[in-house]
N, C-alpha and C positions, 0 to 999 in steps of 0.2 A: 049825359051830365052825371057827375059823381055825387054821391050822397054827402051832405055837408059834414056828417059825423066822421068822415074819413080824414078830414083836414082840421088843422088847429086854427086856421085863420082864413078869411076870404082871399088874402094874398097868396097863400099856399094853394088854394083851389084854383085861382086864376093861372098860377104858374104851371100847375098840372094840366090844365086844359090847353094852354098854349103848347106845352111839350107834346101832348098827345096829337094835337092838330098838325104840328110841325113834323112829327114822326110819320103821320099818314102821307104827307107830301113827299117825304124822303123815300118811303117804301114804295109808294104808288108811281111817283113821277120822276124820281131820281134827283130831286132838288138838293142843293147843298144846304148845310146846316144854317148858315147865316141867312140866306134868303128865305128858307122855310120858316125860320124863327120870326122874321119880320112879317111875312105874309100871315102867319098864324096869329100874331098879335093883332094885326089889322082886322083879321076875320072875326076875332072874338071881342076886341075892344073898339073897333071902328077907328076913327081918326083922332081919338083923344090921345094925349101925351102918355106914353108908357113909362112908368117909373122903373128904374133899374132893377129893383128887388122883385119885380113881377116876372121879369124875363128868366126862363129856365136856362141853366148852363148846358153845355153839350153833353155832359155825362148823363143828365136827366133825360135829355132827348134820346140819346143812344139807348138807354134802357127801355124807353117807350117804343123805339124801332124794333127792339127784340120782341117785345110783347106783341106788337102788330104783326110781325113776321110769323110768330107762333100761332096767332089767331087766324090769319088770313092766307098765309103762304106756306103752311107747314108741309104741304105735299110737293112743293117745288123749290123753296128757298135753300134747303140743305144741299141739294144736288147742284144748284147754281153756285153756291158758295164753294163747294168742293172743286168744281170746274175752274172757277176763277183763281183759287189758290194753286191749283196745279199749273195753270198757265203762268201765274206770277212766279212760281218756283222755277220754271224753265227759263224765264227771262232773267231772274236773279242769278241763275247758274251761268247764263251767257255773259252776264255783266259782273261776274265775281271779281274781276280785276279792279273794279271801281267801288268796292265795299258797299253793296246795296243792302238797304233795309226796307221792309214793307211796313206800310202804315195805312190808316184809313179803314174803310168798311170791310175790305177783304181780310185784313189782319184781325180786326176786332170781332168778326163773325156776323155782322149785320148786313153784308152785301146782298143785293137782290138783283132783279132783272136789269135795272138801269145803272148798276154800279160799274165804275172803272177801276183799274188797278193803279194804285199810287205807290211809287217807290221813291226812296230818298237815297241818293248816292253821295258818299263822303270821299271825295277824290281830290288829289292835288291840282288837277287840271280839268276844267269843264270842257275845254277844247278837245282833249283826248277822248272824252265821251262822244262828242259830236263826230270826230273822225272815225271812231269805232263804228258808229251807226251808219255813217256814209259808206264805209268799206263793206258793210253788210247789206248795202242797197236799201236801207231803211229811210223812207221819206218822213221827216218829222217837222213839226211846227214848233217855233220857239215862243214861249210865253213866260209868265211869272206866277210864282206862288209865294204867299206870305211866309216868312221864316217862322218856324214853330216856336222860337224863343223871342226874337226881337220884333217880328212883324214886318221887317224890311223885305223888299222883293227879292226873290231867289229865282235865277234862271231855271226854266222848266221846259223839257223836251217832251212833246206828245206825239204819239204815232199809233197806227193801227196794227194789230196782231192778227193776221189771217188765221181762220179756223176751218179745218176741213169739214165741209157739209154744214157749216153754221156761219152766222154773222161774225165779223171780226170783233175783237175786244180792243178797247182803248186803254193804252198805258201812258202814264205821266211820270217822268223822271225829274225830280227836283234835285238840282245840283248844289251840294253844300261843300264847304271847306272841311278838310279832315278834322280840324279842331272843334268843329261844331258837334262832333259825336261825343266829345267828353262830357260826361254828366247827363247826357240825354237818354241813357238806357235805364236810369234809375226810375223807379215808380214808387208811389206812396204805398204804405202797407195796406193790403186788401184791394188795391187797384190794379187794373190790367196795364201792362207796359204799353206805351204808345207806339212802339215800333219793334220789329224783330228781324233777325238775320235769316239767311236761308235755312240754317239748321233748325231754328225755332219754327219756321213755317213748315218745314218737312215733318217735324214732330206733330204739329197739328193735323196735317194730312194723314199721317200714319194712325193717329188716334181716331180720326173719323172713319178710316177704312176698317179698323179693328172693330169699331162699334157696329158697323154694317155687316160684318161676317157672322 
């Protein structure tokens, strides 16, 4: 429990408690933000109706995931993150014809043991992506992801990436129209961009490797 002096109101304290509980579920179990937020609210508030202002936003939860990783996974999370970024970069290079961008935990730096690779492809033809994967003998499942702007379902291809001497990694390709990319690369001042291309991801990898030297 946090000291009351750290918060300006009981609502702010509850929001922080829900964010911290949700972050633990994400870091420990690989829960998605939406379900973790709902479970955390029930855990703390029981079955009472939750007012909207009490629920933390994803940005607050993401920050709590960072804190949790630093406290409990400092000896393993950085290496895991670097590995996932390197795998993601290889996939993006293979899919460069379809304008791939990386998003999610591998991009923002909170990825842990249970994290998957999430890519967004901005291509004229979703069918061309499917044909490309089939020609590479990639077995994929077709699902849906909510559009980052409209919330409408977007076709998503999910498949395993074999790893030598280790368990395979799971990648998800959300297939967008080319026009969806317009305006989506802007970020508010002081905020992290929600997605990045292969060059941006390679720069993050290079920065990490330099820090380790």
